[in-house]
C-alpha positions in Angstrom: 85.3 -9.3 226.5 87.3 -6.4 228.0 86.0 -4.1 225.3 82.4 -5.3 225.9 82.6 -4.6 229.6 83.9 -1.1 229.1 81.3 -0.3 226.4 78.5 -1.7 228.6 79.6 0.6 231.5 79.8 3.6 229.2 76.3 3.0 227.8 74.5 1.8 230.9 76.5 3.0 234.0 78.1 6.3 232.8 78.7 7.5 236.4 80.8 4.4 237.2 84.6 4.8 237.5 86.4 2.2 235.3 90.1 1.5 235.7 92.5 -1.0 234.2 95.8 -2.2 235.8 99.0 -3.4 234.1 97.8 -7.0 234.1 94.7 -5.8 232.2 92.3 -6.5 235.1 89.3 -4.2 235.2 88.1 -2.4 238.4 84.7 -0.6 238.5 83.4 1.5 241.3 79.8 2.9 241.3 78.6 5.4 243.9 80.2 6.6 247.1 79.7 5.0 250.5 81.6 3.8 253.6 81.0 0.2 252.6 80.6 -1.4 249.2 79.3 -4.8 248.1 82.0 -6.2 245.7 81.5 -8.8 243.0 84.5 -10.6 241.3 84.4 -12.4 238.0 87.0 -13.4 235.4 87.4 -12.7 231.7 89.1 -15.8 230.5 88.1 -16.9 227.0 88.5 -20.6 227.0 87.1 -20.5 223.5 89.5 -19.5 220.7 89.6 -15.9 219.5 87.3 -15.1 216.7 88.1 -11.7 215.1 84.6 -11.5 213.6 83.0 -12.2 217.0 80.6 -9.7 218.5 79.1 -10.0 222.0 75.3 -9.5 221.7 72.7 -8.9 224.4 69.2 -10.1 223.5 66.2 -10.7 225.9 68.6 -10.4 228.9 70.9 -13.1 227.5 74.5 -12.7 226.5 76.1 -14.6 223.6 78.7 -14.4 220.9 77.8 -13.9 217.3 80.0 -14.2 214.2 78.2 -11.8 211.9 80.4 -12.7 208.9 79.4 -16.4 209.1 76.0 -15.6 210.7 76.4 -18.2 213.4 76.8 -18.3 217.2 80.4 -18.5 218.5 81.7 -19.4 222.0 82.5 -16.8 224.6 82.8 -19.2 227.6 80.2 -20.4 230.1 80.4 -20.1 233.8 82.8 -17.1 233.7 80.6 -15.2 231.4 77.6 -15.8 233.6 79.6 -14.2 236.4 80.4 -11.2 234.2 76.7 -10.8 233.2 75.5 -11.0 236.8 78.1 -8.4 237.8 77.2 -6.0 235.0 73.5 -6.3 235.7 74.2 -5.5 239.4 76.0 -2.4 238.3 72.7 -1.2 236.7 70.5 -2.0 239.7 72.7 -1.2 242.8 73.4 2.3 244.0 76.9 1.5 245.2 79.0 -1.5 244.0 82.5 -2.5 243.3 83.3 -5.0 240.5 86.6 -6.6 239.6 87.2 -8.6 236.4 90.4 -10.7 236.4 92.3 -12.1 233.4 94.0 -15.5 233.2 92.2 -17.2 236.0 91.8 -20.5 234.1 95.5 -20.6 233.4 97.0 -20.1 236.9 95.1 -17.2 238.6 97.3 -14.7 236.8 95.0 -11.7 237.2 94.2 -12.2 240.9 97.9 -12.7 241.7 98.6 -9.3 240.2 95.5 -7.6 241.5 95.5 -4.0 242.8 95.0 -4.8 246.5 94.2 -1.1 247.3 90.8 -1.9 245.6 90.2 -4.6 248.2 91.7 -2.9 251.3 88.4 -2.6 253.2 86.7 -6.0 252.4 84.4 -7.2 255.3 83.0 -10.3 253.7 84.3 -12.7 251.1 81.6 -15.0 249.7 82.5 -18.0 247.5 79.8 -19.3 245.2 82.2 -22.0 243.9 84.6 -24.2 245.8 88.2 -23.3 245.0 90.3 -26.2 243.8 92.8 -26.1 246.7 93.3 -24.7 250.2 96.0 -22.4 248.8 93.5 -20.8 246.4 90.9 -20.5 249.1 93.4 -19.0 251.6 94.5 -16.4 249.1 91.0 -15.4 248.1 89.5 -15.4 251.6 92.6 -13.5 252.7 91.4 -10.4 250.7 89.1 -9.7 253.7 90.3 -7.7 256.6 93.4 -6.3 255.0 92.8 -3.1 256.9 93.1 -5.0 260.2 89.4 -4.9 260.9 87.2 -8.0 261.6 86.0 -9.7 258.4 84.2 -12.9 257.4 84.6 -15.6 254.7 81.5 -17.5 253.6 81.5 -20.5 251.3 78.3 -21.8 249.6 78.5 -25.4 248.4 76.5 -28.6 247.9 77.1 -32.1 246.7 77.2 -30.9 243.1 80.4 -29.0 243.8 82.1 -32.1 245.0 81.1 -34.0 241.9 82.3 -31.1 239.7 85.7 -30.9 241.4 86.3 -34.6 240.9 85.3 -34.3 237.2 87.7 -31.4 236.8 90.5 -33.4 238.5 89.9 -36.2 236.0 89.8 -33.9 232.9 92.9 -31.9 234.1 95.2 -34.9 233.8 94.4 -36.9 230.6 96.4 -40.1 230.2 100.0 -39.9 228.8 98.8 -41.9 225.8 96.1 -39.3 225.1 98.7 -36.5 225.4 101.0 -38.1 222.9 98.1 -38.7 220.5 97.2 -34.9 220.8 100.9 -34.1 220.0 100.7 -36.1 216.7 97.3 -34.8 215.8 98.6 -31.2 216.1 101.3 -32.0 213.6 99.0 -34.0 211.3 96.5 -31.1 211.3 99.2 -28.9 209.8 100.6 -31.6 207.6 104.0 -31.5 209.3 106.1 -34.7 208.5 108.3 -36.5 211.0 111.7 -34.9 211.6 110.6 -31.4 210.5 108.7 -28.5 212.1 111.2 -27.0 214.6 110.5 -23.3 215.1 107.1 -23.4 213.3 104.5 -20.9 214.6 101.0 -22.2 213.9 97.9 -20.2 214.1 95.8 -22.4 216.3 92.1 -22.7 216.8 91.3 -25.2 219.6 87.6 -25.3 218.7 88.2 -26.2 215.1 91.0 -28.7 216.1 88.6 -30.5 218.4 85.8 -30.5 215.9 88.1 -32.0 213.2 89.2 -34.9 215.4 86.1 -35.3 217.5 87.9 -34.4 220.7 86.6 -33.1 224.1 87.7 -29.5 224.4 88.9 -29.5 228.1 90.9 -32.7 227.8 92.6 -31.5 224.6 93.4 -28.2 226.3 95.0 -29.8 229.3 97.0 -32.2 227.1 98.4 -29.2 225.3 99.2 -27.6 228.6 101.2 -30.6 229.7 103.0 -30.7 226.4 104.0 -27.1 227.1 105.2 -28.1 230.6 107.4 -30.7 229.1 108.9 -28.2 226.7 107.5 -29.7 223.4 105.6 -26.6 222.4 104.3 -23.2 223.7 100.6 -22.2 223.5 100.2 -18.4 223.5 97.0 -16.4 223.4 96.6 -12.9 222.1 99.6 -13.0 219.9 100.4 -10.7 217.0 101.1 -13.0 214.1 103.4 -11.8 211.4 102.5 -12.0 207.7 103.6 -15.4 206.2 104.5 -16.3 202.6 105.1 -19.6 200.9 106.1 -19.9 197.2 103.9 -22.6 195.6 105.8 -23.1 192.4 109.2 -24.5 191.7 112.0 -22.0 191.4 112.6 -22.5 187.7 108.8 -22.2 187.0 108.9 -18.6 188.3 110.9 -17.4 185.3 108.3 -18.7 182.8 105.5 -16.5 184.2 104.6 -13.1 182.8 103.7 -11.0 185.8 101.4 -8.0 185.2 103.4 -5.8 187.6 107.3 -5.7 187.5 107.2 -5.1 191.2 106.0 -8.7 191.7 109.3 -10.0 190.2 111.3 -7.7 192.5 109.2 -8.7 195.5 109.8 -12.5 194.8 113.5 -12.0 194.3 113.8 -10.0 197.5 111.9 -12.7 199.5 114.1 -15.5 198.1 117.3 -13.6 199.0 116.1 -12.8 202.5 114.3 -16.0 203.6 115.0 -19.7 203.5 112.3 -22.4 203.4 109.9 -20.3 201.3 109.3 -23.3 199.0 108.7 -25.7 201.9 106.3 -24.0 204.3 104.9 -20.5 205.1 107.6 -18.3 206.4 107.1 -15.1 208.6 108.3 -12.0 206.8 109.1 -8.4 208.0 106.7 -6.3 206.0 108.4 -3.0 206.8 111.8 -4.4 205.7 110.5 -5.9 202.4 108.4 -2.8 201.6 111.5 -0.6 202.1 113.7 -2.9 199.9 111.3 -2.8 196.9 110.3 0.9 197.3 106.6 0.6 198.2 104.5 1.3 201.2 103.3 -1.5 203.5 99.7 -1.3 202.1 101.0 -1.5 198.6 103.2 -4.5 199.6 100.1 -6.3 200.9 98.3 -5.6 197.7 101.2 -7.1 195.7 101.2 -10.2 198.0 97.4 -10.6 197.5 97.7 -10.3 193.7 100.5 -13.0 193.7 98.2 -15.2 195.8 95.4 -14.7 193.2 97.9 -15.8 190.5 98.5 -19.0 192.6 102.2 -18.1 192.8 102.3 -17.8 196.6 100.4 -18.8 199.7 99.7 -15.5 201.5 98.7 -15.5 205.2 98.1 -11.9 206.3 99.1 -10.7 209.7 96.6 -11.5 212.5 96.0 -11.5 216.2 95.2 -15.0 217.5 96.3 -18.0 219.5 99.6 -19.5 218.4 101.3 -22.8 218.9 105.1 -22.6 218.7 106.9 -25.9 218.1 110.1 -26.4 220.0 111.6 -29.2 218.0 111.1 -31.4 214.9 108.2 -33.8 215.0 109.2 -37.0 216.9 108.1 -40.4 215.9 105.6 -42.5 217.9 106.8 -43.7 221.3 109.8 -41.3 221.1 108.0 -38.4 222.9 109.5 -37.8 226.4 106.5 -36.9 228.6 108.4 -37.4 231.9 106.0 -40.0 233.5 107.5 -39.4 237.0 106.8 -35.7 236.8 103.3 -36.3 235.5 102.5 -38.6 238.4 103.9 -36.1 240.9 101.8 -33.3 239.5 98.7 -35.5 239.4 99.2 -36.7 243.0 99.9 -33.2 244.2 96.7 -31.9 242.5 94.6 -34.8 243.8 96.0 -34.2 247.3 95.2 -30.5 247.3 91.7 -31.2 245.9 91.0 -33.8 248.6 92.2 -31.4 251.3 89.8 -28.8 250.0 87.0 -31.4 250.0 87.9 -32.4 253.6 87.9 -28.7 254.6 84.4 -28.0 253.4 83.0 -31.3 254.8 84.8 -31.2 258.1 82.4 -31.1 261.1 84.7 -31.5 264.1 87.8 -29.4 263.5 87.8 -25.6 263.6 88.1 -24.2 260.1 90.9 -21.9 261.0 92.8 -24.5 262.8 92.4 -26.9 259.9 93.9 -24.4 257.4 96.7 -23.4 259.7 97.6 -27.1 260.2 97.6 -27.6 256.4 100.1 -24.8 256.1 102.3 -26.3 258.8 101.2 -24.6 262.0 100.4 -27.7 264.0 99.3 -26.1 267.3 96.7 -23.4 267.1 93.7 -22.4 269.1 90.2 -22.7 267.8 88.9 -19.5 266.4 85.6 -19.7 268.2 83.7 -18.0 265.3 83.5 -20.5 262.4 80.5 -22.7 261.9 82.2 -25.7 263.5 83.2 -23.8 266.6 79.7 -22.2 266.9 78.1 -25.6 266.5 80.3 -27.1 269.1 79.6 -24.3 271.5 75.9 -24.6 270.9 76.1 -28.4 271.5 78.1 -27.9 274.6 75.6 -25.3 275.9 72.7 -27.6 275.2 74.4 -30.5 277.1 75.2 -28.2 280.1 71.6 -26.8 280.1 70.2 -30.3 280.3 72.6 -31.3 283.1 71.7 -28.2 285.1 68.0 -28.8 284.8 68.3 -32.4 285.8 70.6 -31.6 288.7 68.4 -28.8 290.2 64.9 -30.1 289.5 65.4 -33.9 289.8 68.4 -34.5 292.1 67.9 -31.4 294.4 64.1 -31.2 294.0 64.4 -27.5 293.3 66.1 -26.7 296.6 69.8 -25.9 296.1 72.5 -23.3 296.7 75.2 -21.9 294.5 77.7 -24.0 296.5 75.8 -27.1 295.5 76.1 -26.1 291.8 79.8 -25.2 292.2 80.5 -28.6 293.8 78.9 -30.4 290.8 80.0 -28.1 287.9 83.2 -26.5 289.1 84.0 -23.6 291.4 83.0 -20.0 290.5 86.7 -19.2 289.9 87.2 -22.0 287.4 87.5 -21.4 283.6 84.1 -23.0 283.1 82.2 -20.9 285.7 81.2 -18.1 283.3 79.5 -20.7 281.1 77.4 -22.5 283.7 76.6 -19.3 285.7 75.4 -17.6 282.5 73.2 -20.5 281.7 71.9 -20.8 285.3 70.9 -17.1 285.2 69.1 -17.5 281.9 67.2 -20.6 283.0 66.1 -18.8 286.2 65.0 -15.8 284.2 63.0 -18.1 281.9 61.4 -19.8 284.9 62.8 -23.1 284.0 64.7 -23.3 287.3 63.9 -21.7 290.7 66.4 -19.3 292.3 69.0 -20.8 294.6 68.7 -20.6 298.3 71.2 -18.9 300.7 
């Protein structure tokens, strides 16, 4: 996706400035102005890496295509919609800033390492999706006003967002029984027996894994995430996988074969002296070392390995770049997997609490938004901001009530004949803290002709 974004800008927005930081986030600036609209999206690939995948644009749609298999392949959903919207805006707007973050699905990695200079003059932060916690919202809304000037945070939401958040909360914490089942399915998929497998590195394709066992992708992903948290395995994306070799034949059978190339015999002998476990499972090898030992180049070594595979002597897995599962220990038997139920419950309760606090925040109608957030973070006594929707609504309601009271007092009780002293006796002296409010309203009502002017 990163390559696609850069190529899109090169071909369609050649005047845009494209930068990439150490975290591999991408920042794009088009045009020059004092203020810029800014769009933020993320580049997570929830789908597994497909080296044959090509991102294709057709009829203003974006999708992934595996040209080798001639079939569609996943590139994600909501996040790619965001990228496509941002890229299209770059082609239509005269000035625009775009930021594309990495690792947002797995802990907001990109945004935590973002180049804040790029966001130093943000005036508005608009959320089209509800963040999953007050912490996430506070961090994202906090990108506004970093230069000390007034800024605003706006959130757009409806009942669908609430339903979606609750669904995510359910999927994010599959049952412990389900997590243990996923653990054993992983081992079964790679034909790893009980009491073996420690240290194995498995090239892992989540999409194929879920298809094989009829699993729901998100639930399986979060099960693997929890298995990683409890130190049973590590799930790593964008990993360079070493070449692996497994000898398919018994050791004594190797000496009965007539190899077409003497280098093949030397290669097998070098592998057997250097690595253990070659007859049991695929073992990672150091291509540079082996090539040097037998006196060939790395490309020649790869050809020898390929030819041995054609002879059905070895199983040859070429080096690759993919998602990898690293197994921390031998496969445990059923019911022996320690999933730390207390920790699981603590994490689930904490996540549910944060989600509920976020839902309370967006549905709150009586408490100042700013005061609510500050109370959540421990500042129990704070003044209302006076500018959020709750404060403005409260002020409007208060003004409406006072307006009605003034009209009733002057027109009904005083029959239109009154003095400022009469108003002060009823609504407070002109030196009180409320005087500005009722005097301002009184002047407006007189100017509108709703009330007569006061007498002397």
